[in-house]
C-alpha angles and dihedrals in degrees: 000000000000121000124196115209120214111216110227117256097027141045091249124130136219113218120250087245090075118112118290120263091202114129096022119131096221128062119261091251092059093048091045093051094048094048091044090054090052095051101035099048131033094253130144121233089253091054090050088049090055093047091051090048089055087057091051098258115127107208131147125237088241090058091050088050092052092048090049091051093048103037103017100092093059090050094046091050091049093049093047092048092053097043113114113255124222108276095027115129 
């Protein structure tokens, strides 16, 4: 079974070849949103922790750091690929 993950904030997709979310305590959407915040905006892990807490998700900054290390490259590649280039309309 192949799952496509929608990155929050855009209709972009992360390929099914990205690291597995199996065995994680939080749903894929929570992990995806936290990692997206880290890579889309210049936020620290503690700031992401606070933003997630405002949304009712209790997660430590260390967990956000681990998620960013594990899943971050796929998100960063996806964001870079979809960024408008100079000369694009």
